[in-house]
C-alpha atoms as a printed R data frame, in Angstrom:
    type eleno elety resid chain resno       x       y      z
1   ATOM     1    CA   MET     A     1  22.317  -1.780 30.056
2   ATOM     2    CA   ASN     A     2  25.948  -0.510 29.008
3   ATOM     3    CA   GLU     A     3  26.605  -4.101 27.931
4   ATOM     4    CA   ILE     A     4  23.604  -4.277 25.321
5   ATOM     5    CA   LEU     A     5  24.364  -1.073 23.948
6   ATOM     6    CA   LYS     A     6  28.002  -2.682 22.988
7   ATOM     7    CA   LEU     A     7  26.160  -5.446 21.461
8   ATOM     8    CA   ASN     A     8  24.215  -3.104 19.383
9   ATOM     9    CA   ARG     A     9  27.426  -2.801 16.472
10  ATOM    10    CA   PHE     A    10  26.842  -6.060 15.671
11  ATOM    11    CA   TRP     A    11  22.886  -6.526 15.468
12  ATOM    12    CA   LYS     A    12  22.199  -2.706 14.034
13  ATOM    13    CA   PRO     A    13  23.451  -4.501 10.530
14  ATOM    14    CA   TYR     A    14  21.023  -7.030 10.577
15  ATOM    15    CA   TYR     A    15  17.874  -4.936 12.164
16  ATOM    16    CA   ARG     A    16  15.684  -5.022  9.155
17  ATOM    17    CA   LYS     A    17  16.056  -8.673  8.333
18  ATOM    18    CA   SER     A    18  15.733  -9.526 12.270
19  ATOM    19    CA   ILE     A    19  12.216  -7.456 12.139
20  ATOM    20    CA   TYR     A    20  11.166  -9.067  8.865
21  ATOM    21    CA   ALA     A    21  12.049 -12.743 10.209
22  ATOM    22    CA   LEU     A    22  10.057 -11.600 13.085
23  ATOM    23    CA   ILE     A    23   6.564 -10.416 11.012
24  ATOM    24    CA   LEU     A    24   6.995 -13.288  9.255
25  ATOM    25    CA   LEU     A    25   7.703 -15.844 12.228
26  ATOM    26    CA   THR     A    26   5.135 -14.507 14.191
27  ATOM    27    CA   ALA     A    27   2.688 -14.582 11.220
28  ATOM    28    CA   VAL     A    28   3.662 -18.359 10.852
29  ATOM    29    CA   VAL     A    29   2.771 -18.840 14.828
30  ATOM    30    CA   PHE     A    30  -0.628 -17.601 13.714
31  ATOM    31    CA   MET     A    31  -1.495 -19.875 10.887
32  ATOM    32    CA   ASP     A    32  -0.223 -22.956 12.537
33  ATOM    33    CA   LEU     A    33  -2.652 -22.040 15.529
34  ATOM    34    CA   ALA     A    34  -5.465 -21.806 13.254
35  ATOM    35    CA   ILE     A    35  -5.203 -25.400 11.810
36  ATOM    36    CA   PRO     A    36  -6.779 -26.464 15.236
37  ATOM    37    CA   ARG     A    37  -9.388 -24.297 14.681
38  ATOM    38    CA   LEU     A    38 -10.377 -25.493 11.338
39  ATOM    39    CA   ILE     A    39 -10.608 -28.690 12.235
40  ATOM    40    CA   GLN     A    40 -12.685 -28.165 14.728
41  ATOM    41    CA   ARG     A    41 -15.024 -26.238 12.436
42  ATOM    42    CA   ILE     A    42 -15.008 -29.089  9.989
43  ATOM    43    CA   ILE     A    43 -16.134 -31.383 12.841
44  ATOM    44    CA   ASP     A    44 -18.438 -29.144 14.434
45  ATOM    45    CA   GLN     A    45 -19.949 -27.647 11.559
46  ATOM    46    CA   GLY     A    46 -19.255 -29.494  8.696
47  ATOM    47    CA   ILE     A    47 -19.749 -33.381  9.448
48  ATOM    48    CA   ALA     A    48 -21.929 -32.610 12.149
49  ATOM    49    CA   GLN     A    49 -24.369 -31.022 10.176
50  ATOM    50    CA   LYS     A    50 -23.658 -33.115  6.830
51  ATOM    51    CA   ASN     A    51 -22.261 -30.423  4.953
52  ATOM    52    CA   GLN     A    52 -19.801 -31.383  2.704
53  ATOM    53    CA   GLN     A    53 -19.090 -28.212  1.032
54  ATOM    54    CA   LEU     A    54 -17.904 -26.211  4.156
55  ATOM    55    CA   VAL     A    55 -15.512 -29.328  4.584
56  ATOM    56    CA   ILE     A    56 -13.931 -28.717  1.302
57  ATOM    57    CA   GLN     A    57 -13.583 -25.506  1.827
58  ATOM    58    CA   THR     A    58 -11.902 -25.384  5.131
59  ATOM    59    CA   ALA     A    59  -9.683 -28.478  4.010
60  ATOM    60    CA   LEU     A    60  -9.043 -26.115  0.781
61  ATOM    61    CA   LEU     A    61  -8.243 -22.924  3.425
62  ATOM    62    CA   MET     A    62  -6.292 -25.214  5.596
63  ATOM    63    CA   LEU     A    63  -4.017 -25.723  2.407
64  ATOM    64    CA   GLY     A    64  -3.813 -22.537  1.865
65  ATOM    65    CA   ILE     A    65  -2.250 -21.643  5.069
66  ATOM    66    CA   THR     A    66   0.116 -24.779  5.132
67  ATOM    67    CA   VAL     A    67   1.559 -23.347  1.765
68  ATOM    68    CA   LEU     A    68   1.811 -19.922  3.051
69  ATOM    69    CA   SER     A    69   3.036 -20.952  6.079
70  ATOM    70    CA   THR     A    70   5.874 -22.855  4.947
71  ATOM    71    CA   ILE     A    71   6.998 -20.105  2.504
72  ATOM    72    CA   PHE     A    72   6.848 -17.384  5.145
73  ATOM    73    CA   ALA     A    73   9.112 -20.075  7.255
74  ATOM    74    CA   ILE     A    74  11.323 -20.404  4.085
75  ATOM    75    CA   LEU     A    75  11.882 -16.639  3.855
76  ATOM    76    CA   SER     A    76  12.183 -15.729  7.743
77  ATOM    77    CA   GLY     A    77  15.329 -18.271  7.407
78  ATOM    78    CA   SER     A    78  13.927 -20.723  9.721
79  ATOM    79    CA   SER     A    79  13.614 -23.624  7.232
80  ATOM    80    CA   PRO     A    80  15.352 -26.548  8.425
81  ATOM    81    CA   ARG     A    81  18.990 -26.738  7.381
82  ATOM    82    CA   PRO     A    82  21.275 -30.463  6.854
83  ATOM    83    CA   SER     A    83  23.486 -30.725 10.261
84  ATOM    84    CA   PRO     A    84  27.287 -29.682  9.144
85  ATOM    85    CA   ILE     A    85  27.941 -33.223 10.402
86  ATOM    86    CA   PHE     A    86  26.283 -34.880  7.204
87  ATOM    87    CA   SER     A    87  27.554 -32.511  4.801
88  ATOM    88    CA   PRO     A    88  29.896 -33.729  1.984
89  ATOM    89    CA   SER     A    89  32.460 -31.617  2.812
90  ATOM    90    CA   SER     A    90  32.825 -32.674  6.237
91  ATOM    91    CA   ALA     A    91  33.453 -36.902  5.145
92  ATOM    92    CA   SER     A    92  37.222 -37.437  5.246
93  ATOM    93    CA   SER     A    93  39.023 -40.348  4.161
94  ATOM    94    CA   THR     A    94  40.388 -41.396  7.682
95  ATOM    95    CA   PRO     A    95  37.766 -42.031 10.289
96  ATOM    96    CA   SER     A    96  38.133 -38.424 12.907
97  ATOM    97    CA   THR     A    97  36.410 -40.930 15.999
98  ATOM    98    CA   PRO     A    98  37.030 -43.845 17.725
99  ATOM    99    CA   CYS     A    99  33.445 -44.594 16.817
100 ATOM   100    CA   SER     A   100  33.769 -44.302 13.378
101 ATOM   101    CA   ARG     A   101  36.177 -47.381 13.369
102 ATOM   102    CA   LYS     A   102  35.257 -51.004 11.747
103 ATOM   103    CA   THR     A   103  33.993 -52.471 14.708
104 ATOM   104    CA   SER     A   104  33.776 -56.329 13.114
105 ATOM   105    CA   PRO     A   105  37.049 -56.423 11.646
106 ATOM   106    CA   GLY     A   106  36.478 -59.223  7.984
107 ATOM   107    CA   TYR     A   107  33.213 -58.524  7.725
108 ATOM   108    CA   GLY     A   108  33.356 -55.302  6.025
109 ATOM   109    CA   TRP     A   109  30.019 -53.131  7.874
C-alpha cells in the first residue's frame, strides 16, 4: 500500500485528465458496442419487415455514433499516433542498423 501512495505524487497532476479520459473511453466502448445491436435492428426489423424508413434511420444513427465515437477517442487522447521509428526527425543520413544497408550493391535498391 505504501508503494501506491508513493506513486500518488506522479498521478496527482493528471488526476482530472485521467478521469476525463476514462469517462470518454467508457463512452466510446458503449458506443462501439451499440453498433452490432443496431445492425441486428436493421436486419430483424428493417429488412425482414421491408421497412426502408427504419433502415435509413438506423443507418444514420450508426453514422452519428461512429462520428461521435471518433471525436471522443480523439479528445481522450487515444488516437493512433505515428511510430517514432517513421518520424522525419528519426531519419538520418547514415544507416543505423545492419538491416538498413543495401543488400544488392549496384542495383540501387
